[in-house]
C-alpha positions as CSV (number, residue, x, y, z in Angstrom):
1,M,-1.3,-23.5,0.6
2,K,1.4,-21.0,-0.3
3,M,3.7,-22.2,2.5
4,N,3.2,-25.8,1.6
5,R,4.1,-25.0,-2.0
6,R,7.3,-23.4,-0.9
7,I,8.2,-26.3,1.4
8,I,7.6,-28.7,-1.5
9,I,9.9,-26.6,-3.8
10,S,12.5,-26.5,-1.1
11,F,12.3,-30.3,-0.7
12,V,12.7,-30.9,-4.5
13,I,15.7,-28.5,-4.7
14,S,17.3,-29.9,-1.6
15,T,17.0,-33.4,-2.9
16,L,18.6,-32.5,-6.2
17,V,21.4,-30.7,-4.4
18,G,21.9,-33.7,-2.2
19,I,22.1,-36.0,-5.1
20,L,24.5,-33.8,-7.0
21,L,26.8,-33.3,-4.0
22,F,26.9,-37.1,-3.4
23,L,27.7,-37.8,-7.1
24,Y,30.4,-35.2,-7.1
25,L,32.1,-36.4,-3.9
26,Y,31.7,-40.0,-5.0
27,Y,33.4,-39.3,-8.3
28,S,36.1,-37.2,-6.7
29,V,37.0,-40.1,-4.3
30,N,36.7,-43.0,-6.8
31,G,37.4,-41.4,-10.1
32,Y,34.4,-43.0,-11.7
33,L,30.6,-43.4,-11.3
34,S,29.5,-46.9,-10.7
35,L,26.6,-46.9,-8.3
36,K,26.1,-50.1,-6.4
37,E,24.0,-51.3,-3.5
38,S,26.7,-50.2,-1.1
39,T,26.3,-46.6,-2.2
40,L,22.6,-46.5,-1.3
41,K,23.1,-45.6,2.3
42,P,25.6,-42.8,1.7
43,G,23.3,-41.5,-1.1
44,L,20.3,-41.4,1.2
45,F,22.4,-39.8,3.9
46,S,23.4,-37.0,1.5
47,I,19.7,-36.4,0.5
48,L,18.7,-36.5,4.2
49,V,21.3,-33.9,5.2
50,A,20.5,-31.7,2.2
51,N,16.8,-31.7,3.1
52,A,17.4,-31.0,6.7
53,V,19.7,-28.1,5.8
54,G,17.2,-26.9,3.2
55,L,14.3,-26.9,5.7
56,G,16.5,-25.2,8.3
57,F,17.4,-22.5,5.7
58,Y,13.7,-22.0,4.9
59,Y,12.6,-21.3,8.5
60,L,15.7,-19.4,9.4
61,S,15.1,-17.1,6.3
62,R,11.5,-16.5,7.4
63,F,12.7,-15.7,10.9
64,L,15.4,-13.3,9.7
65,N,12.9,-11.6,7.4
66,K,10.9,-10.7,10.4
67,K,13.8,-9.7,12.7
68,A,16.1,-8.1,10.1
69,P,14.4,-7.5,6.8
70,W,16.6,-7.1,3.7
71,H,15.4,-3.6,2.9
72,L,16.4,-2.1,6.3
73,A,20.1,-3.0,6.1
74,T,21.0,-5.2,3.2
75,A,24.8,-5.6,3.9
76,W,24.1,-6.3,7.6
77,R,21.4,-8.9,6.7
78,F,23.7,-10.5,4.1
79,A,26.5,-10.9,6.8
80,V,24.0,-12.2,9.4
81,E,22.4,-14.7,7.0
82,L,25.8,-16.0,6.0
83,A,26.9,-16.5,9.6
84,V,23.6,-18.0,10.8
85,M,23.1,-20.2,7.7
86,G,26.8,-21.3,7.8
87,F,26.5,-22.4,11.4
88,C,23.3,-24.2,10.6
89,L,24.8,-25.9,7.6
90,F,27.9,-27.2,9.3
91,A,26.2,-28.0,12.6
92,L,23.5,-30.1,11.0
93,A,26.1,-31.8,8.7
94,Y,28.3,-32.6,11.6
95,V,25.5,-34.0,13.8
96,F,24.1,-36.1,10.9
97,L,27.6,-37.4,10.0
98,R,28.3,-38.4,13.6
99,L,24.9,-40.3,13.7
100,Y,25.7,-41.9,10.4
101,L,29.2,-43.0,11.6
102,A,27.7,-44.4,14.8
103,W,25.1,-46.3,12.7
104,Q,27.9,-47.7,10.5
105,G,30.1,-48.5,13.5
106,T,32.9,-46.3,12.1
107,T,35.1,-44.0,14.3
108,W,35.5,-40.3,13.5
109,A,39.3,-40.7,13.5
110,Y,39.2,-43.4,10.8
111,F,36.6,-41.5,8.7
112,N,38.6,-38.3,8.9
113,Q,41.8,-40.1,7.8
114,Q,40.1,-41.9,4.9
115,Y,38.0,-39.0,3.7
116,H,40.0,-35.9,4.6
117,D,40.1,-34.5,1.1
118,P,36.4,-35.1,0.4
119,L,35.6,-33.3,3.7
120,I,37.6,-30.3,2.6
121,K,35.8,-30.3,-0.7
122,F,32.5,-30.7,1.1
123,C,33.2,-27.6,3.2
124,I,34.2,-25.6,0.1
125,L,31.0,-26.7,-1.7
126,G,28.9,-25.9,1.4
127,I,30.3,-22.3,1.4
128,V,29.6,-22.0,-2.3
129,V,26.0,-23.3,-1.9
130,L,25.5,-21.0,1.1
131,F,26.6,-17.9,-1.0
132,I,24.3,-19.0,-3.9
133,Y,21.4,-19.6,-1.5
134,T,21.9,-16.2,0.2
135,I,22.0,-14.3,-3.2
136,V,18.9,-16.2,-4.4
137,D,17.1,-15.5,-1.2
138,F,17.9,-11.8,-1.5
139,T,16.7,-11.8,-5.1
140,L,13.5,-13.6,-4.4
141,Y,12.8,-11.3,-1.4
142,T,13.4,-8.2,-3.5
143,Y,11.2,-9.5,-6.3
144,N,8.4,-10.4,-3.8
145,Q,8.6,-7.0,-2.2
146,Y,8.5,-5.3,-5.6
147,A,5.5,-7.4,-6.6
148,A,3.7,-6.6,-3.3
149,I,4.3,-2.9,-3.9
150,Q,3.0,-3.1,-7.4
151,I,-0.1,-5.0,-6.2
152,E,-0.7,-2.5,-3.4
153,E,-0.4,0.4,-5.9
154,V,-3.0,-1.2,-8.2
155,K,-5.3,-1.7,-5.2
156,I,-4.8,1.9,-4.2
157,A,-5.5,3.2,-7.7
158,S,-8.6,1.0,-7.9
159,T,-9.9,2.2,-4.6
160,Q,-9.2,5.8,-5.6
161,L,-11.1,5.4,-8.8
162,A,-14.0,3.8,-6.9
163,L,-14.1,6.6,-4.4
164,Q,-13.9,9.3,-7.1
165,F,-16.6,7.5,-9.1
166,E,-18.9,7.8,-6.0
167,V,-18.2,11.5,-5.9
168,L,-18.9,11.8,-9.7
169,K,-22.1,9.8,-9.3
170,S,-23.4,12.1,-6.6
171,Q,-22.8,15.1,-8.9
172,L,-24.6,13.5,-11.8
173,S,-27.5,12.3,-9.6
174,P,-31.0,13.2,-10.8
175,H,-31.6,15.1,-7.6
176,Y,-28.7,17.4,-8.2
177,L,-29.6,17.9,-11.9
178,F,-33.2,18.5,-10.9
179,N,-32.3,21.3,-8.5
180,S,-30.0,22.9,-11.1
181,L,-32.6,22.8,-13.8
182,N,-35.3,24.0,-11.5
183,T,-33.1,27.0,-10.6
184,I,-32.5,27.8,-14.2
185,S,-36.2,27.6,-15.0
186,S,-37.1,30.1,-12.3
187,L,-34.2,32.5,-13.2
188,I,-35.1,32.6,-16.9
189,Y,-38.2,34.6,-16.2
190,T,-37.0,36.7,-13.2
191,N,-33.4,37.4,-14.2
192,P,-32.3,36.2,-17.7
193,D,-28.7,37.5,-17.2
194,Q,-28.3,35.6,-14.0
195,A,-29.8,32.5,-15.7
196,E,-27.2,32.7,-18.5
197,E,-24.4,33.1,-15.9
198,F,-25.8,30.1,-14.0
199,I,-25.7,28.0,-17.1
200,R,-22.2,29.1,-17.8
201,K,-21.1,28.3,-14.2
202,L,-22.9,25.0,-14.3
203,A,-21.0,24.0,-17.4
204,L,-17.8,25.1,-15.8
205,T,-18.4,22.9,-12.8
206,Y,-19.1,19.9,-15.0
207,Q,-16.1,20.6,-17.1
208,Y,-14.0,20.5,-13.9
209,I,-15.6,17.4,-12.6
210,L,-15.1,15.5,-15.9
211,T,-11.6,16.8,-16.4
212,N,-10.3,15.8,-13.0
213,Q,-12.5,12.7,-12.2
214,N,-9.5,10.3,-12.7
215,L,-6.9,12.5,-11.0
216,P,-6.0,11.5,-7.4
217,L,-4.9,15.1,-6.5
218,V,-5.3,18.6,-7.9
219,R,-3.8,22.0,-6.9
220,L,-5.7,23.8,-4.2
221,A,-5.8,26.9,-6.4
222,E,-7.7,24.9,-9.1
223,E,-10.2,23.5,-6.5
224,L,-10.8,27.1,-5.3
225,N,-11.6,28.3,-8.8
226,F,-14.1,25.5,-9.1
227,I,-15.5,26.3,-5.7
228,K,-16.2,29.9,-6.8
229,A,-18.2,28.6,-9.7
230,Y,-20.0,26.1,-7.6
231,F,-20.8,28.6,-4.9
232,F,-22.4,30.9,-7.5
233,L,-24.9,28.0,-8.1
234,L,-25.6,27.8,-4.4
235,K,-26.1,31.6,-4.2
236,S,-28.5,31.5,-7.1
237,R,-30.6,28.9,-5.2
238,F,-30.3,30.3,-1.6
239,D,-29.5,33.9,-2.2
240,N,-28.2,35.5,1.0
241,A,-29.0,32.4,3.1
242,V,-25.5,31.1,2.4
243,Q,-22.3,33.0,2.7
244,L,-18.7,31.9,1.9
245,S,-15.5,33.4,3.2
246,V,-12.1,32.2,1.8
247,E,-9.1,33.4,3.7
248,L,-6.1,31.4,2.3
249,P,-2.5,32.7,2.0
250,R,-0.8,32.4,-1.4
251,R,1.8,29.9,0.1
252,V,-0.8,27.1,0.4
253,L,-2.3,27.5,-3.0
254,S,0.3,25.2,-4.5
255,S,-0.6,22.4,-2.1
256,K,-2.7,19.5,-3.4
257,I,-6.1,18.2,-2.5
258,P,-8.3,15.3,-3.7
259,P,-10.7,16.8,-6.3
260,L,-14.2,17.8,-5.2
261,T,-13.2,17.7,-1.5
262,L,-14.2,21.3,-0.9
263,Q,-17.3,20.9,-3.0
264,L,-18.4,17.9,-1.0
265,L,-18.0,19.9,2.2
266,L,-20.0,22.9,0.9
267,E,-22.7,20.6,-0.4
268,N,-22.9,18.7,2.9
269,A,-23.0,21.9,4.9
270,V,-26.0,23.1,2.9
271,K,-27.7,19.7,2.8
272,H,-27.5,19.1,6.6
273,N,-28.5,22.6,7.7
274,A,-31.5,24.8,7.2
275,P,-30.2,28.2,6.1
276,S,-32.5,31.2,5.7
277,E,-31.9,34.9,5.2
278,E,-32.7,35.5,8.9
279,T,-30.2,32.9,10.0
280,P,-27.7,32.5,7.1
281,L,-25.2,29.6,6.9
282,H,-21.7,31.0,7.2
283,I,-19.0,28.8,5.6
284,R,-15.4,29.7,6.1
285,I,-12.2,28.3,4.5
286,F,-8.9,29.2,6.1
287,V,-5.6,27.9,7.4
288,S,-5.5,27.2,11.1
289,D,-2.6,27.9,13.5
290,K,-1.7,24.3,13.1
291,N,-1.2,24.8,9.4
292,L,-4.3,22.8,8.5
293,L,-6.8,23.6,5.8
294,T,-9.9,24.3,7.9
295,I,-13.5,24.5,6.9
296,T,-16.2,25.6,9.4
297,N,-19.9,26.4,9.3
298,N,-22.4,27.4,11.9
299,L,-25.0,24.8,12.9
300,L,-28.5,25.3,11.6
301,E,-29.6,21.7,11.7
302,R,-32.7,20.5,10.0
303,E,-35.6,19.0,11.9
304,F,-35.5,16.0,9.5
305,K,-32.1,14.7,8.4
306,A,-31.3,14.9,4.7
307,S,-30.8,11.8,2.6
308,S,-27.3,10.8,1.9
309,F,-25.6,9.4,-1.2
310,R,-23.0,7.7,1.0
311,V,-20.4,10.3,-0.1
312,G,-19.0,12.9,2.2
313,L,-16.7,12.7,5.2
314,D,-16.0,9.0,4.8
315,N,-15.1,9.4,1.2
316,I,-12.8,12.3,1.9
317,R,-11.2,10.5,4.9
318,Q,-10.5,7.4,2.7
319,R,-9.0,9.5,-0.1
320,Y,-6.8,11.5,2.3
321,H,-5.6,8.3,3.9
322,Y,-3.4,7.5,0.8
323,F,-1.6,10.8,0.6
324,A,-1.4,12.3,4.1
325,K,0.4,11.1,7.2
326,T,-2.3,12.5,9.5
327,D,-6.0,11.8,9.3
328,I,-8.6,14.5,8.8
329,K,-10.1,15.9,12.0
330,V,-13.8,16.6,12.6
331,D,-15.2,18.6,15.5
332,K,-18.8,19.5,16.2
333,T,-19.3,21.9,19.1
334,D,-20.6,25.5,18.5
335,L,-19.4,25.1,14.9
336,F,-19.0,22.2,12.5
337,K,-15.3,22.1,11.8
338,I,-13.2,19.9,9.6
339,E,-9.4,20.1,9.4
340,L,-7.5,18.7,6.4
341,P,-3.7,18.2,6.2
342,L,-2.0,20.2,3.5
343,I,-0.5,17.8,0.9
344,Y,2.7,18.7,-1.0
345,T,3.9,16.4,-3.8
346,A,6.3,16.8,-6.7
């Protein structure tokens, strides 16, 4: 449908150009405009040539957009388009003119003698039209590219918000709130001070979640501060059954990370394993030799798989896809290991 619309537009414009060129050449030869039946054939010929050239320009432009796009080498593309389109214009005009003369029974020598000046004018007008077409083609291509980029950015932003909404929904789920409130309830009687600290850390985690829910990236240092508060909540629930080791050099703390990435990985590690004080879950965050942010945990898999809220690795993978040149890497051998590329943006 889009292509058909462009062809129709090309046909209309080419027809108008053909009519205008014919009227101009007719007036330049005769000095007046008095259209008669005898001018019908030359007029139709002009329209036919203009449409043939216009259609040729359309498909040649599409071909050049694939082989030599404007944005890769604008000056080179401009020169190539002028040369190719110029050859197409004058070759088609010459072929159609020879066919027209054969149809009319007129020799080329006679025509050239009678209409030498109009032919020169036609060549000049053809070059002007060619320049205008090339400039318009470049302008339209640039506009379409800009529009496509804007649309793609809107799609990316929309997808990012949808992915982050899924993360937020998982943190506001009744299951998560129930576990938190249940922990507070048990701590109030056994350890009031820890219960108060738990409430403070829980409030801090929700403040972080709500503050950064619409941000595509946050500083790794901010995410780590949030993880410390979140891990306090886990320690309150599992005590010594979960252990966390963070070994990150200062140089990587300024890098960026999608918000709640580390929290999701910690939550999944606890959810899909069965830690106990006899066999604790060891979670380690460090930078590998390949300069990748690496999170590992030992495998203490549950007998029955935990339910999923459809957030986790797929969510993280999709969010990283928009900001990192390399994908995240997941390995499950003796340890569960995930490697995340470090993101540096202005």
